[in-house]
Chimera marker file (.cmm) of the C-alpha trace (Angstrom):
<marker_set name="trace">
<marker id="1" x="0.000" y="0.000" z="0.000" r="1" g="1" b="0" radius="0.5"/>
<marker id="2" x="2.948" y="2.338" z="0.560" r="1" g="1" b="0" radius="0.5"/>
<marker id="3" x="3.707" y="2.236" z="-3.183" r="1" g="1" b="0" radius="0.5"/>
<marker id="4" x="0.110" y="3.153" z="-4.016" r="1" g="1" b="0" radius="0.5"/>
<marker id="5" x="0.222" y="5.971" z="-1.453" r="1" g="1" b="0" radius="0.5"/>
<marker id="6" x="3.383" y="7.269" z="-3.111" r="1" g="1" b="0" radius="0.5"/>
<marker id="7" x="1.697" y="7.068" z="-6.523" r="1" g="1" b="0" radius="0.5"/>
<marker id="8" x="-1.216" y="9.077" z="-5.137" r="1" g="1" b="0" radius="0.5"/>
<marker id="9" x="1.168" y="11.749" z="-3.782" r="1" g="1" b="0" radius="0.5"/>
<marker id="10" x="3.435" y="12.076" z="-6.823" r="1" g="1" b="0" radius="0.5"/>
<marker id="11" x="1.046" y="11.116" z="-9.632" r="1" g="1" b="0" radius="0.5"/>
<marker id="12" x="2.655" y="11.130" z="-13.075" r="1" g="1" b="0" radius="0.5"/>
<marker id="13" x="5.908" y="12.451" z="-11.556" r="1" g="1" b="0" radius="0.5"/>
<marker id="14" x="6.581" y="9.182" z="-9.708" r="1" g="1" b="0" radius="0.5"/>
<marker id="15" x="9.956" y="8.247" z="-11.241" r="1" g="1" b="0" radius="0.5"/>
<marker id="16" x="11.637" y="5.033" z="-12.280" r="1" g="1" b="0" radius="0.5"/>
<marker id="17" x="12.362" y="2.605" z="-10.738" r="1" g="1" b="0" radius="0.5"/>
<marker id="18" x="9.029" y="2.952" z="-8.904" r="1" g="1" b="0" radius="0.5"/>
<marker id="19" x="6.810" y="3.546" z="-11.930" r="1" g="1" b="0" radius="0.5"/>
<marker id="20" x="7.060" y="3.723" z="-15.681" r="1" g="1" b="0" radius="0.5"/>
<marker id="21" x="4.976" y="4.746" z="-18.678" r="1" g="1" b="0" radius="0.5"/>
<marker id="22" x="4.452" y="1.711" z="-20.902" r="1" g="1" b="0" radius="0.5"/>
<marker id="23" x="2.469" y="3.002" z="-23.895" r="1" g="1" b="0" radius="0.5"/>
<marker id="24" x="-0.635" y="4.944" z="-24.838" r="1" g="1" b="0" radius="0.5"/>
<marker id="25" x="-1.161" y="6.346" z="-21.327" r="1" g="1" b="0" radius="0.5"/>
<marker id="26" x="-0.823" y="2.959" z="-19.624" r="1" g="1" b="0" radius="0.5"/>
<marker id="27" x="1.601" y="2.930" z="-16.686" r="1" g="1" b="0" radius="0.5"/>
<marker id="28" x="3.090" y="0.320" z="-14.390" r="1" g="1" b="0" radius="0.5"/>
<marker id="29" x="3.847" y="0.468" z="-10.691" r="1" g="1" b="0" radius="0.5"/>
<marker id="30" x="7.010" y="-1.615" z="-10.237" r="1" g="1" b="0" radius="0.5"/>
<marker id="31" x="7.181" y="-3.669" z="-7.036" r="1" g="1" b="0" radius="0.5"/>
<marker id="32" x="9.520" y="-6.440" z="-5.958" r="1" g="1" b="0" radius="0.5"/>
<marker id="33" x="8.005" y="-8.898" z="-3.451" r="1" g="1" b="0" radius="0.5"/>
<marker id="34" x="9.861" y="-11.991" z="-2.258" r="1" g="1" b="0" radius="0.5"/>
<marker id="35" x="12.001" y="-11.921" z="-5.383" r="1" g="1" b="0" radius="0.5"/>
<marker id="36" x="9.019" y="-11.604" z="-7.760" r="1" g="1" b="0" radius="0.5"/>
<marker id="37" x="8.648" y="-8.634" z="-10.109" r="1" g="1" b="0" radius="0.5"/>
<marker id="38" x="5.055" y="-7.553" z="-9.447" r="1" g="1" b="0" radius="0.5"/>
<marker id="39" x="3.473" y="-4.991" z="-11.750" r="1" g="1" b="0" radius="0.5"/>
<marker id="40" x="0.311" y="-3.028" z="-11.035" r="1" g="1" b="0" radius="0.5"/>
<marker id="41" x="-1.062" y="-1.525" z="-14.224" r="1" g="1" b="0" radius="0.5"/>
<marker id="42" x="-2.902" y="1.801" z="-14.090" r="1" g="1" b="0" radius="0.5"/>
<marker id="43" x="-3.950" y="4.872" z="-16.029" r="1" g="1" b="0" radius="0.5"/>
<marker id="44" x="-4.860" y="8.462" z="-15.221" r="1" g="1" b="0" radius="0.5"/>
<marker id="45" x="-8.206" y="9.966" z="-16.120" r="1" g="1" b="0" radius="0.5"/>
<marker id="46" x="-9.952" y="13.286" z="-15.545" r="1" g="1" b="0" radius="0.5"/>
<marker id="47" x="-6.590" y="14.919" z="-14.718" r="1" g="1" b="0" radius="0.5"/>
<marker id="48" x="-6.054" y="13.545" z="-11.214" r="1" g="1" b="0" radius="0.5"/>
<marker id="49" x="-7.815" y="10.199" z="-10.863" r="1" g="1" b="0" radius="0.5"/>
<marker id="50" x="-5.703" y="7.048" z="-10.943" r="1" g="1" b="0" radius="0.5"/>
<marker id="51" x="-7.411" y="3.815" z="-11.966" r="1" g="1" b="0" radius="0.5"/>
<marker id="52" x="-5.618" y="0.563" z="-11.126" r="1" g="1" b="0" radius="0.5"/>
<marker id="53" x="-6.603" y="-2.044" z="-13.705" r="1" g="1" b="0" radius="0.5"/>
<marker id="54" x="-4.843" y="-5.230" z="-12.646" r="1" g="1" b="0" radius="0.5"/>
<marker id="55" x="-1.641" y="-6.770" z="-11.333" r="1" g="1" b="0" radius="0.5"/>
<marker id="56" x="0.554" y="-9.618" z="-12.474" r="1" g="1" b="0" radius="0.5"/>
<marker id="57" x="3.924" y="-11.202" z="-11.813" r="1" g="1" b="0" radius="0.5"/>
<marker id="58" x="6.361" y="-10.329" z="-14.551" r="1" g="1" b="0" radius="0.5"/>
<marker id="59" x="8.397" y="-13.269" z="-15.873" r="1" g="1" b="0" radius="0.5"/>
<marker id="60" x="10.215" y="-11.629" z="-18.802" r="1" g="1" b="0" radius="0.5"/>
<marker id="61" x="12.116" y="-8.437" z="-19.573" r="1" g="1" b="0" radius="0.5"/>
<marker id="62" x="9.167" y="-6.750" z="-21.290" r="1" g="1" b="0" radius="0.5"/>
<marker id="63" x="5.589" y="-6.420" z="-20.162" r="1" g="1" b="0" radius="0.5"/>
<marker id="64" x="3.665" y="-8.966" z="-22.243" r="1" g="1" b="0" radius="0.5"/>
<marker id="65" x="1.546" y="-7.365" z="-24.967" r="1" g="1" b="0" radius="0.5"/>
<marker id="66" x="-1.599" y="-9.169" z="-23.763" r="1" g="1" b="0" radius="0.5"/>
<marker id="67" x="-1.263" y="-7.328" z="-20.417" r="1" g="1" b="0" radius="0.5"/>
<marker id="68" x="-1.269" y="-4.001" z="-22.290" r="1" g="1" b="0" radius="0.5"/>
<marker id="69" x="-4.272" y="-5.079" z="-24.366" r="1" g="1" b="0" radius="0.5"/>
<marker id="70" x="-6.081" y="-6.079" z="-21.158" r="1" g="1" b="0" radius="0.5"/>
<marker id="71" x="-5.334" y="-2.694" z="-19.550" r="1" g="1" b="0" radius="0.5"/>
<marker id="72" x="-6.565" y="-0.799" z="-22.613" r="1" g="1" b="0" radius="0.5"/>
<marker id="73" x="-9.797" y="-2.812" z="-22.634" r="1" g="1" b="0" radius="0.5"/>
<marker id="74" x="-10.319" y="-2.080" z="-18.932" r="1" g="1" b="0" radius="0.5"/>
<marker id="75" x="-9.714" y="1.627" z="-19.588" r="1" g="1" b="0" radius="0.5"/>
<marker id="76" x="-12.110" y="1.698" z="-22.541" r="1" g="1" b="0" radius="0.5"/>
<marker id="77" x="-14.815" y="-0.062" z="-20.519" r="1" g="1" b="0" radius="0.5"/>
<marker id="78" x="-14.251" y="2.170" z="-17.485" r="1" g="1" b="0" radius="0.5"/>
<marker id="79" x="-14.497" y="5.370" z="-19.509" r="1" g="1" b="0" radius="0.5"/>
<marker id="80" x="-17.607" y="4.131" z="-21.339" r="1" g="1" b="0" radius="0.5"/>
<marker id="81" x="-19.418" y="3.471" z="-18.075" r="1" g="1" b="0" radius="0.5"/>
<marker id="82" x="-18.242" y="6.540" z="-16.134" r="1" g="1" b="0" radius="0.5"/>
<marker id="83" x="-17.942" y="10.271" z="-16.534" r="1" g="1" b="0" radius="0.5"/>
<marker id="84" x="-15.964" y="12.710" z="-14.429" r="1" g="1" b="0" radius="0.5"/>
<marker id="85" x="-18.924" y="13.788" z="-12.274" r="1" g="1" b="0" radius="0.5"/>
<marker id="86" x="-19.995" y="10.228" z="-11.451" r="1" g="1" b="0" radius="0.5"/>
<marker id="87" x="-16.451" y="9.221" z="-10.523" r="1" g="1" b="0" radius="0.5"/>
<marker id="88" x="-15.903" y="12.258" z="-8.300" r="1" g="1" b="0" radius="0.5"/>
<marker id="89" x="-19.260" y="11.621" z="-6.587" r="1" g="1" b="0" radius="0.5"/>
<marker id="90" x="-18.306" y="7.974" z="-5.918" r="1" g="1" b="0" radius="0.5"/>
<marker id="91" x="-14.923" y="9.007" z="-4.541" r="1" g="1" b="0" radius="0.5"/>
<marker id="92" x="-16.524" y="11.622" z="-2.288" r="1" g="1" b="0" radius="0.5"/>
<marker id="93" x="-19.061" y="9.066" z="-0.987" r="1" g="1" b="0" radius="0.5"/>
<marker id="94" x="-16.261" y="6.668" z="-0.044" r="1" g="1" b="0" radius="0.5"/>
<marker id="95" x="-14.153" y="9.202" z="1.881" r="1" g="1" b="0" radius="0.5"/>
<link id1="1" id2="2" r="1" g="1" b="0" radius="0.2"/>
<link id1="2" id2="3" r="1" g="1" b="0" radius="0.2"/>
<link id1="3" id2="4" r="1" g="1" b="0" radius="0.2"/>
<link id1="4" id2="5" r="1" g="1" b="0" radius="0.2"/>
<link id1="5" id2="6" r="1" g="1" b="0" radius="0.2"/>
<link id1="6" id2="7" r="1" g="1" b="0" radius="0.2"/>
<link id1="7" id2="8" r="1" g="1" b="0" radius="0.2"/>
<link id1="8" id2="9" r="1" g="1" b="0" radius="0.2"/>
<link id1="9" id2="10" r="1" g="1" b="0" radius="0.2"/>
<link id1="10" id2="11" r="1" g="1" b="0" radius="0.2"/>
<link id1="11" id2="12" r="1" g="1" b="0" radius="0.2"/>
<link id1="12" id2="13" r="1" g="1" b="0" radius="0.2"/>
<link id1="13" id2="14" r="1" g="1" b="0" radius="0.2"/>
<link id1="14" id2="15" r="1" g="1" b="0" radius="0.2"/>
<link id1="15" id2="16" r="1" g="1" b="0" radius="0.2"/>
<link id1="16" id2="17" r="1" g="1" b="0" radius="0.2"/>
<link id1="17" id2="18" r="1" g="1" b="0" radius="0.2"/>
<link id1="18" id2="19" r="1" g="1" b="0" radius="0.2"/>
<link id1="19" id2="20" r="1" g="1" b="0" radius="0.2"/>
<link id1="20" id2="21" r="1" g="1" b="0" radius="0.2"/>
<link id1="21" id2="22" r="1" g="1" b="0" radius="0.2"/>
<link id1="22" id2="23" r="1" g="1" b="0" radius="0.2"/>
<link id1="23" id2="24" r="1" g="1" b="0" radius="0.2"/>
<link id1="24" id2="25" r="1" g="1" b="0" radius="0.2"/>
<link id1="25" id2="26" r="1" g="1" b="0" radius="0.2"/>
<link id1="26" id2="27" r="1" g="1" b="0" radius="0.2"/>
<link id1="27" id2="28" r="1" g="1" b="0" radius="0.2"/>
<link id1="28" id2="29" r="1" g="1" b="0" radius="0.2"/>
<link id1="29" id2="30" r="1" g="1" b="0" radius="0.2"/>
<link id1="30" id2="31" r="1" g="1" b="0" radius="0.2"/>
<link id1="31" id2="32" r="1" g="1" b="0" radius="0.2"/>
<link id1="32" id2="33" r="1" g="1" b="0" radius="0.2"/>
<link id1="33" id2="34" r="1" g="1" b="0" radius="0.2"/>
<link id1="34" id2="35" r="1" g="1" b="0" radius="0.2"/>
<link id1="35" id2="36" r="1" g="1" b="0" radius="0.2"/>
<link id1="36" id2="37" r="1" g="1" b="0" radius="0.2"/>
<link id1="37" id2="38" r="1" g="1" b="0" radius="0.2"/>
<link id1="38" id2="39" r="1" g="1" b="0" radius="0.2"/>
<link id1="39" id2="40" r="1" g="1" b="0" radius="0.2"/>
<link id1="40" id2="41" r="1" g="1" b="0" radius="0.2"/>
<link id1="41" id2="42" r="1" g="1" b="0" radius="0.2"/>
<link id1="42" id2="43" r="1" g="1" b="0" radius="0.2"/>
<link id1="43" id2="44" r="1" g="1" b="0" radius="0.2"/>
<link id1="44" id2="45" r="1" g="1" b="0" radius="0.2"/>
<link id1="45" id2="46" r="1" g="1" b="0" radius="0.2"/>
<link id1="46" id2="47" r="1" g="1" b="0" radius="0.2"/>
<link id1="47" id2="48" r="1" g="1" b="0" radius="0.2"/>
<link id1="48" id2="49" r="1" g="1" b="0" radius="0.2"/>
<link id1="49" id2="50" r="1" g="1" b="0" radius="0.2"/>
<link id1="50" id2="51" r="1" g="1" b="0" radius="0.2"/>
<link id1="51" id2="52" r="1" g="1" b="0" radius="0.2"/>
<link id1="52" id2="53" r="1" g="1" b="0" radius="0.2"/>
<link id1="53" id2="54" r="1" g="1" b="0" radius="0.2"/>
<link id1="54" id2="55" r="1" g="1" b="0" radius="0.2"/>
<link id1="55" id2="56" r="1" g="1" b="0" radius="0.2"/>
<link id1="56" id2="57" r="1" g="1" b="0" radius="0.2"/>
<link id1="57" id2="58" r="1" g="1" b="0" radius="0.2"/>
<link id1="58" id2="59" r="1" g="1" b="0" radius="0.2"/>
<link id1="59" id2="60" r="1" g="1" b="0" radius="0.2"/>
<link id1="60" id2="61" r="1" g="1" b="0" radius="0.2"/>
<link id1="61" id2="62" r="1" g="1" b="0" radius="0.2"/>
<link id1="62" id2="63" r="1" g="1" b="0" radius="0.2"/>
<link id1="63" id2="64" r="1" g="1" b="0" radius="0.2"/>
<link id1="64" id2="65" r="1" g="1" b="0" radius="0.2"/>
<link id1="65" id2="66" r="1" g="1" b="0" radius="0.2"/>
<link id1="66" id2="67" r="1" g="1" b="0" radius="0.2"/>
<link id1="67" id2="68" r="1" g="1" b="0" radius="0.2"/>
<link id1="68" id2="69" r="1" g="1" b="0" radius="0.2"/>
<link id1="69" id2="70" r="1" g="1" b="0" radius="0.2"/>
<link id1="70" id2="71" r="1" g="1" b="0" radius="0.2"/>
<link id1="71" id2="72" r="1" g="1" b="0" radius="0.2"/>
<link id1="72" id2="73" r="1" g="1" b="0" radius="0.2"/>
<link id1="73" id2="74" r="1" g="1" b="0" radius="0.2"/>
<link id1="74" id2="75" r="1" g="1" b="0" radius="0.2"/>
<link id1="75" id2="76" r="1" g="1" b="0" radius="0.2"/>
<link id1="76" id2="77" r="1" g="1" b="0" radius="0.2"/>
<link id1="77" id2="78" r="1" g="1" b="0" radius="0.2"/>
<link id1="78" id2="79" r="1" g="1" b="0" radius="0.2"/>
<link id1="79" id2="80" r="1" g="1" b="0" radius="0.2"/>
<link id1="80" id2="81" r="1" g="1" b="0" radius="0.2"/>
<link id1="81" id2="82" r="1" g="1" b="0" radius="0.2"/>
<link id1="82" id2="83" r="1" g="1" b="0" radius="0.2"/>
<link id1="83" id2="84" r="1" g="1" b="0" radius="0.2"/>
<link id1="84" id2="85" r="1" g="1" b="0" radius="0.2"/>
<link id1="85" id2="86" r="1" g="1" b="0" radius="0.2"/>
<link id1="86" id2="87" r="1" g="1" b="0" radius="0.2"/>
<link id1="87" id2="88" r="1" g="1" b="0" radius="0.2"/>
<link id1="88" id2="89" r="1" g="1" b="0" radius="0.2"/>
<link id1="89" id2="90" r="1" g="1" b="0" radius="0.2"/>
<link id1="90" id2="91" r="1" g="1" b="0" radius="0.2"/>
<link id1="91" id2="92" r="1" g="1" b="0" radius="0.2"/>
<link id1="92" id2="93" r="1" g="1" b="0" radius="0.2"/>
<link id1="93" id2="94" r="1" g="1" b="0" radius="0.2"/>
<link id1="94" id2="95" r="1" g="1" b="0" radius="0.2"/>
</marker_set>
């Protein structure tokens, strides 16, 4: 959770090796747990909202393309079902 807190504080300025831009606005949070390379995939929307899409254990040098495709599908679905006002209302209700 500390990594996610840091992402919330620094947003797109969170530097490598903690985070990285992969492609087309899809980012990864880079975590090492018990020797495993864990990646949490996320994107930014409506200027300051961070949406975590999914996580996986990375087994190769590059992020597999199917993980990027999955993240883009999640983003497309999320943005289809939500607008900025509805998201901000949901966030406010959960505070």
